[in-house]
TORVEXVEX-356840 format. One record per residue (C-alpha): residue number from 0; residue in one letter; chain; x, y, z. Coordinates in Angstrom, 2 decimals, decimal comma, padded with zeros to 5 digits. Layout:
! residues N
VEXMI    nr   rest   kette         x         y         z
VEXMI   NUM      A       A         X         Y         Z
...
***
This chain:
! residues 210
VEXMI    nr   rest   kette         x         y         z
VEXMI     0      A       A   -051,29   -022,58    043,78
VEXMI     1      T       A   -050,24   -025,51    041,62
VEXMI     2      R       A   -051,86   -024,06    038,48
VEXMI     3      E       A   -050,21   -020,66    039,06
VEXMI     4      G       A   -046,82   -022,34    039,36
VEXMI     5      E       A   -047,37   -024,25    036,12
VEXMI     6      C       A   -048,29   -021,02    034,29
VEXMI     7      M       A   -045,19   -019,25    035,58
VEXMI     8      N       A   -042,98   -022,12    034,43
VEXMI     9      R       A   -044,47   -021,93    030,93
VEXMI    10      Q       A   -043,55   -018,22    030,70
VEXMI    11      K       A   -039,85   -018,75    031,46
VEXMI    12      G       A   -037,25   -019,10    028,64
VEXMI    13      F       A   -037,71   -019,16    024,85
VEXMI    14      T       A   -039,81   -021,41    022,72
VEXMI    15      L       A   -038,10   -023,25    019,88
VEXMI    16      I       A   -039,70   -020,91    017,33
VEXMI    17      E       A   -038,47   -017,81    019,19
VEXMI    18      L       A   -034,95   -019,24    019,36
VEXMI    19      M       A   -034,95   -020,00    015,63
VEXMI    20      I       A   -036,14   -016,48    014,81
VEXMI    21      T       A   -033,41   -015,00    017,02
VEXMI    22      L       A   -030,72   -017,10    015,34
VEXMI    23      L       A   -032,05   -016,11    011,92
VEXMI    24      I       A   -031,85   -012,41    012,79
VEXMI    25      V       A   -028,27   -012,82    014,05
VEXMI    26      A       A   -027,26   -014,71    010,89
VEXMI    27      V       A   -028,76   -012,04    008,62
VEXMI    28      S       A   -027,05   -009,26    010,59
VEXMI    29      V       A   -023,66   -010,98    010,31
VEXMI    30      S       A   -024,08   -011,60    006,58
VEXMI    31      L       A   -024,92   -007,92    006,02
VEXMI    32      A       A   -022,01   -006,66    008,13
VEXMI    33      L       A   -019,35   -008,96    006,65
VEXMI    34      P       A   -018,97   -007,20    003,25
VEXMI    35      T       A   -018,66   -003,84    005,02
VEXMI    36      Y       A   -015,99   -005,20    007,32
VEXMI    37      E       A   -014,05   -006,77    004,45
VEXMI    38      A       A   -014,17   -003,48    002,51
VEXMI    39      F       A   -012,86   -001,65    005,59
VEXMI    40      R       A   -009,97   -004,13    005,89
VEXMI    41      E       A   -009,17   -003,77    002,19
VEXMI    42      K       A   -009,16    000,01    002,50
VEXMI    43      R       A   -006,97   -000,08    005,59
VEXMI    44      R       A   -004,43   -002,45    004,02
VEXMI    45      L       A   -004,16   -000,31    000,89
VEXMI    46      T       A   -003,79    002,91    002,87
VEXMI    47      A       A   -001,09    001,45    005,11
VEXMI    48      A       A    000,88    000,13    002,12
VEXMI    49      A       A    000,77    003,47    000,29
VEXMI    50      E       A    001,75    005,40    003,40
VEXMI    51      D       A    004,65    003,03    004,10
VEXMI    52      L       A    005,93    003,36    000,54
VEXMI    53      T       A    005,77    007,17    000,49
VEXMI    54      S       A    007,48    007,30    003,89
VEXMI    55      Y       A    010,29    005,14    002,53
VEXMI    56      V       A    010,80    007,47   -000,43
VEXMI    57      A       A    010,57    010,56    001,79
VEXMI    58      Y       A    013,22    009,04    004,06
VEXMI    59      A       A    015,58    008,86    001,08
VEXMI    60      Q       A    015,04    012,58    000,55
VEXMI    61      S       A    015,81    013,36    004,20
VEXMI    62      L       A    018,99    011,24    003,98
VEXMI    63      A       A    020,20    013,25    000,96
VEXMI    64      I       A    019,76    016,52    002,83
VEXMI    65      K       A    021,33    015,18    006,02
VEXMI    66      K       A    024,33    013,58    004,31
VEXMI    67      G       A    024,87    016,41    001,84
VEXMI    68      Q       A    025,06    014,03   -001,11
VEXMI    69      P       A    022,65    012,45   -003,58
VEXMI    70      V       A    020,59    009,45   -002,50
VEXMI    71      S       A    019,05    007,31   -005,20
VEXMI    72      V       A    015,77    005,39   -005,18
VEXMI    73      S       A    015,74    002,36   -007,48
VEXMI    74      W       A    013,00   -000,19   -008,15
VEXMI    75      K       A    012,20   -003,23   -010,21
VEXMI    76      G       A    008,59   -004,16   -010,83
VEXMI    77      S       A    006,35   -005,80   -013,40
VEXMI    78      S       A    003,00   -005,28   -015,03
VEXMI    79      S       A    001,93   -008,65   -013,63
VEXMI    80      H       A   -000,25   -008,63   -010,53
VEXMI    81      S       A    001,31   -011,75   -009,10
VEXMI    82      A       A    004,91   -010,65   -009,62
VEXMI    83      N       A    007,15   -009,52   -006,81
VEXMI    84      F       A    008,77   -006,11   -006,78
VEXMI    85      C       A    011,54   -004,41   -004,84
VEXMI    86      I       A    012,74   -000,92   -004,05
VEXMI    87      G       A    016,08    000,15   -002,63
VEXMI    88      L       A    018,20    003,17   -001,68
VEXMI    89      S       A    021,84    003,86   -002,41
VEXMI    90      A       A    024,41    006,61   -001,93
VEXMI    91      P       A    028,07    007,03   -002,93
VEXMI    92      P       A    030,32    005,12   -003,12
VEXMI    93      K       A    027,64    002,64   -004,20
VEXMI    94      A       A    026,23    002,82   -007,72
VEXMI    95      A       A    023,70    005,56   -008,38
VEXMI    96      A       A    021,23    002,95   -009,58
VEXMI    97      C       A    021,38   -000,03   -007,24
VEXMI    98      D       A    019,89   -003,44   -007,93
VEXMI    99      C       A    017,31   -004,14   -005,23
VEXMI   100      W       A    017,50   -007,88   -006,01
VEXMI   101      Q       A    021,23   -007,92   -005,35
VEXMI   102      T       A    022,05   -009,87   -002,19
VEXMI   103      D       A    025,85   -009,60   -002,29
VEXMI   104      S       A    026,69   -006,71    000,04
VEXMI   105      S       A    030,15   -006,37   -001,52
VEXMI   106      A       A    028,71   -005,73   -004,99
VEXMI   107      A       A    028,87   -002,20   -006,35
VEXMI   108      D       A    025,15   -002,22   -007,13
VEXMI   109      Y       A    024,06   -003,47   -003,70
VEXMI   110      C       A    021,39   -001,17   -002,21
VEXMI   111      S       A    022,90    000,44    000,88
VEXMI   112      V       A    023,74    003,77    002,49
VEXMI   113      D       A    026,86    003,93    004,68
VEXMI   114      D       A    027,03    000,13    004,58
VEXMI   115      V       A    023,50   -000,14    005,97
VEXMI   116      P       A    021,26   -002,17    003,62
VEXMI   117      Y       A    018,18   -000,39    002,30
VEXMI   118      R       A    016,11   -002,80    000,29
VEXMI   119      L       A    012,44   -003,77    000,60
VEXMI   120      S       A    010,27   -006,14   -001,42
VEXMI   121      K       A    006,55   -006,64   -001,97
VEXMI   122      S       A    005,96   -008,56    001,26
VEXMI   123      D       A    007,35   -005,62    003,29
VEXMI   124      F       A    004,63   -003,32    002,01
VEXMI   125      V       A    001,59   -005,42    001,21
VEXMI   126      Q       A    000,05   -008,77    001,91
VEXMI   127      V       A    000,78   -011,01   -001,06
VEXMI   128      D       A   -002,27   -011,29   -003,34
VEXMI   129      H       A   -004,13   -008,57   -001,46
VEXMI   130      E       A   -002,81   -005,31   -002,89
VEXMI   131      F       A   -001,08   -004,91   -006,25
VEXMI   132      M       A    001,66   -002,44   -007,14
VEXMI   133      H       A    002,48   -000,99   -010,55
VEXMI   134      F       A    005,47    001,21   -011,44
VEXMI   135      N       A    005,87    003,73   -014,24
VEXMI   136      P       A    008,30    002,75   -015,67
VEXMI   137      A       A    008,47   -000,87   -014,49
VEXMI   138      V       A    012,21   -000,54   -013,82
VEXMI   139      G       A    013,78    002,81   -012,98
VEXMI   140      N       A    015,53    005,12   -010,57
VEXMI   141      F       A    015,88    008,74   -009,56
VEXMI   142      S       A    018,04    010,71   -007,13
VEXMI   143      F       A    017,29    013,27   -004,49
VEXMI   144      G       A    019,89    016,04   -004,41
VEXMI   145      P       A    021,36    017,42   -001,20
VEXMI   146      V       A    020,00    020,93   -001,84
VEXMI   147      R       A    016,45    020,99   -000,46
VEXMI   148      G       A    016,03    017,39   -001,57
VEXMI   149      I       A    015,00    018,23   -005,12
VEXMI   150      V       A    015,07    015,54   -007,80
VEXMI   151      N       A    018,29    016,04   -009,75
VEXMI   152      A       A    018,53    012,88   -011,87
VEXMI   153      W       A    016,12    010,30   -013,27
VEXMI   154      S       A    016,32    007,31   -015,60
VEXMI   155      S       A    013,15    008,13   -017,57
VEXMI   156      N       A    011,03    011,21   -018,19
VEXMI   157      E       A    008,00    009,16   -017,14
VEXMI   158      I       A    009,19    009,53   -013,55
VEXMI   159      V       A    008,73    013,31   -013,49
VEXMI   160      D       A    005,96    013,83   -016,08
VEXMI   161      D       A    003,29    014,77   -013,50
VEXMI   162      D       A    001,63    011,38   -013,99
VEXMI   163      W       A    001,69    008,56   -011,47
VEXMI   164      L       A    005,04    007,06   -010,55
VEXMI   165      M       A    003,54    004,13   -008,67
VEXMI   166      Y       A    000,00    003,00   -008,10
VEXMI   167      M       A   -001,62    000,26   -006,12
VEXMI   168      H       A   -005,13   -001,10   -006,02
VEXMI   169      S       A   -007,20   -003,56   -004,05
VEXMI   170      N       A   -007,72   -007,10   -005,22
VEXMI   171      A       A   -011,53   -007,02   -005,03
VEXMI   172      G       A   -013,18   -006,94   -008,44
VEXMI   173      T       A   -011,57   -006,30   -011,82
VEXMI   174      G       A   -010,70   -003,12   -013,69
VEXMI   175      S       A   -012,80   -000,15   -012,66
VEXMI   176      S       A   -014,94   -002,38   -010,45
VEXMI   177      R       A   -012,07   -002,77   -007,97
VEXMI   178      L       A   -012,93   -001,07   -004,73
VEXMI   179      Y       A   -009,94    001,18   -004,17
VEXMI   180      G       A   -006,93    002,57   -006,01
VEXMI   181      L       A   -004,16    004,95   -004,95
VEXMI   182      E       A   -001,55    006,71   -007,07
VEXMI   183      I       A    001,81    008,00   -005,86
VEXMI   184      S       A    003,39    010,88   -007,75
VEXMI   185      L       A    006,74    012,67   -007,58
VEXMI   186      S       A    007,43    016,29   -008,47
VEXMI   187      L       A    010,77    017,77   -009,51
VEXMI   188      A       A    010,75    019,62   -006,19
VEXMI   189      G       A    010,91    016,22   -004,51
VEXMI   190      R       A    007,36    016,20   -003,20
VEXMI   191      V       A    005,80    012,75   -002,92
VEXMI   192      Q       A    001,98    012,70   -002,86
VEXMI   193      I       A   -000,79    010,14   -002,66
VEXMI   194      F       A   -003,94    010,53   -004,77
VEXMI   195      Q       A   -007,04    008,38   -005,00
VEXMI   196      Q       A   -008,16    007,05   -008,35
VEXMI   197      T       A   -011,63    008,21   -009,29
VEXMI   198      S       A   -011,97    005,33   -011,77
VEXMI   199      R       A   -012,39    002,83   -008,93
VEXMI   200      A       A   -015,73    001,74   -007,53
VEXMI   201      S       A   -015,26    003,37   -004,12
VEXMI   202      R       A   -013,53    006,45   -002,72
VEXMI   203      M       A   -010,89    006,57    000,00
VEXMI   204      G       A   -012,02    009,96    001,27
VEXMI   205      I       A   -008,76    011,07    002,86
VEXMI   206      Y       A   -006,72    011,75   -000,30
VEXMI   207      P       A   -007,19    014,25   -003,13
VEXMI   208      E       A   -008,59    012,85   -006,36
VEXMI   209      C       A   -006,63    012,42   -009,56
***
């Protein structure tokens, strides 16, 4: 009876070798899953930022139709990845092209509609140093008209030339090796669309390609 009890005790639990093998398997599994998880987070951040930005522009269009007067979208950006950027909305009696860096609400170029400030900066759309925004042109503006929200004025032909108006990309990699890239375009009819860049290393899947 004593020998049987000793044998049963030996069979309980893990040996040190079995425990080390188990820990090794867990470590390998985590190391393999981590890049996939980080890529998912990068994709989700980029998608959310692009959707937020297009929603903001589309809101300007809806305001123009609702108010029966033009509403302008103005921005100031840079070609530098680390630079901040801003985007703002304005409607009469404020200036057609507002300054989204202006903080004096009494100024004529302060971004507001009916005395309500409409101004957002980089940190409102993206996590600093995670997603990068580019504008074409770097500084510009356009207006949505009250009739069906069509674009009725713009500061540069680049804004309505069927090319990208804004684009953003992930911070992973460099150049075409970056994981994800999204372009935002504007048509004269006032349609704002998101496209995925085929030059990037990975595809988003949910947007048409450009």
